[in-house]
N, C-alpha and C positions, 0 to 999 in steps of 0.2 A: 558561560563556557564550563565544560566539565574539567575537574582536576586531572592531573596526570594519572596514568593507569595505576591501580592499586592491586595488591595481592588478592587473588580470587577472581579477577576479571577473566572471562573466557574468550580469548581472541579467536577469530576464525583461522582456519588453516589456510595455507597458500592457495590450495586448489579452490576453496570456496570463494576467496577474494578474487581469484582469476576468473571464475565462472561469473560472478556478479559483474565485474568490470567488462567482461566480454559480452554478456547477454542482457544485463540490466535488471536481473532479478535473482533471487535465491530462495530455495525452500529448505527448511531445517525441520525434518520430520520428528515429532515426538519430543521436541526440546522442552516443552512445558507440560508434558503428560502428567507428571506427578502433582502439578499445581492446578490443573485445569478445573477440578471440581470447585475449589475455592474461588478461582477467577470467574467461573460461570455464575456462581452464587452472587458474587459482588455485582456482576453485570445486571443480573435480574433485579437485585435490590435497587440499583440506581434507576432502572427503567420503571420500577414499580412506585418510585417516589414522585408523586404528583407535583411536588414543589420544585422539582429540578427543571430549569429552563430547557426547552427543546424546540426544535423546528419541525413542523409537520408540512410536508410538501407533496403535491401530486401534479404540479404544473411545470415540471422541468423536462425539456425535450430529450435530453440525454438519457433520462430514465423512462422514456416512453409515456410520460404523463401518468405514471402510476405511483402509489404511495411509498414514501420513505420518511422515516423519523430519525432525526439526528440530534444528539446531545453534544454541544461543543464543550471543550475543557473537561472531557469525560473522565479521565482517570483521577482528576482532582476531587471527584464526587465521592470517593470511597478509599479508605486507607489500603485495602488489599490491592487495588488498581494503582494507586499513587506510588506504591512501593516498586512497581515494575519500572518506573523511570530510572531507578538506581540499581536494578537487578543486574548482577555481574554478567549474566548471559547476554542481556540486551545491550548494556553499555559496551561490553566487549565487542559485540558485532558492529555496533555503530562506530566505535573507534577504528576497527579494522577497515571499514569501508570509507570513512570520512577523514581519517587522520586525527591527530591529537586535538586540533582546534575545531571542536564541534560543539553544538548546543541543542538543547531541547526546543522543539518547534511546535508545541501544542499536541492535542489529541482530540479524537471525536469517537462517539459511540453511535451505532446505527442499527435500525431494524429496516431491512429491505423487503418490500413486497413488489419489487420491480426488477426489470433487467437494467443493464447499463451498457450503452453503446460505446464503441471504441473512442477512447480519449486518453489524455495524459493529465496528471494532477498538477497543473502549473497555475491554477487560480491563486493569485496573491503570492506566488512563489516564483521569483524570477528564474528563468532557465539558466542564467549564468552562475547561479549559486547552487551547488549540488545539495539536494534534499533526498532523504530516504524515508519511505513509509514502512513501518513495522506493523504487520497486520495479524490480528488474532481472530480467526474465524471459529465460532463456537458451535457449528453444525457440521456434520459430515456432508461434503459437497463434491459433486462430480460434474461433468459436462452437462448432464441431464437434470441437474438441480441447482445450478447457479454458481458453480466453481469459477473463480477468476481465471481469465486467460490473457496471455500477454503475447506481444509480437517482439521476439528477441531482437536486440540490437538497436531498437528505436530510441534508446537513450543517447545515441550519437546524434544529438538533436540538430546539428548543423548540416548533416549529410543529406544529400538529395532524397534518398529513400525515406528518411524520417520526415523531412520537410514536406515532401509530396503527400505522404500518408496523412499527416496532420491536416493539411489543407483539404484533402478530399473528405476526410471524416468530419471535419468541422462544417463543411459546406453541404454535406449530404446526410446529416443525422436522420436515421430512419428511412433513408432512400438509397442505400448503397447498391441495391440491385440494378438501378439505372446506370450505375457507374461500372460495376464489376460483374454483373449478371448473377450475383449471389447476395443474400442479405447478410446481416452482421455475423451470425453464427457460421456462415460459409467462408468467411475471411480466414486465411491460414493463420493460425496462432497456436501457442502451446498452452494446454489446459493444466492448471495447477489444482488437481484433486487434493482435497485437504480433509484432515481429521482433526477434531478438537485436540489441542495440545501441540499441533504443528505451528511453526512460525514462518510466515512469508514476508520477504523483504523485497521491495522494488524501488528503483530510482523513480522519482516523481516524473521524469521525462519519458519513461517507458510507456508505450501505448498499451492499454489494457481494456478489458470489457468483461461482461458477465451476462450469460443468457440462460433461459429455461429455469429461472430461479424459483425456488419454493417460497412460500409466504413467510414473512417475518424471519428472514435469515439474519443471524446475529453476527455483528462485526464491530470491533473497535480497533483503532489504530493509534500508534504513538509515532510522532514524526521527529526527525532530527535533521540538522543541516550543518554544513560547514559554517563556522562562526563568521558573522559579517564583520567582526573586528580583527579577523586573522590577517597575517601578512599576505598580500595578494600573490596568488599563484594560479597556474592554468586551471580552468574549471572543466575543460573538456575531459570526458571519461577516458581512462587509459586502459586499453584491453588488447586482446590479441585478435587480429582479423584473420579468420580462417579461410 
């Protein structure tokens, strides 16, 4: 668990917290722009190190059976990246969204040469415990080059809309046109165009995807969750229904 907030932490403003709680994601443009060169260099060093454990996969249905390389425990592989775990901008955002009782929940680094079908990030992460994914994209991405896209509000995971979408997406990976008359990119969603130095945060339960991706898109994530040792309180997102 992280210690109480210290001087220098950069808490989110009320509007940012309200946006995240209502829609399930948040974009912070240019937050790390001054550091992105060093961060990118560290990312490249880790991937160039042949001794670092990695997982090569091209047999995953949600990725269209195309290549993806993942390095688990990624930020621990380089001091520049490890320092981000305690960066006051990142810790301040996590505390603002999860409360004081939160903890680090690992990281991963990725090279994507695949698309990603609609899904939520609940593998080994119980839906009843709020988790957030802090995402660092190191390439300029748009809807035509693999930018992530989200379906706002699907972090309200118990509601019929979110439950129904998860069921349809899970049962029809790669075959959505038979259900909706459109394939994955045609499903209504919000595209998060991103520049290196932007920070994207989403609730693990928010349904998201990526299409039209360029080869070897670079991404690493740092994950946080409400502490499993915390005093029990409601896990349902609190937001404003418009």
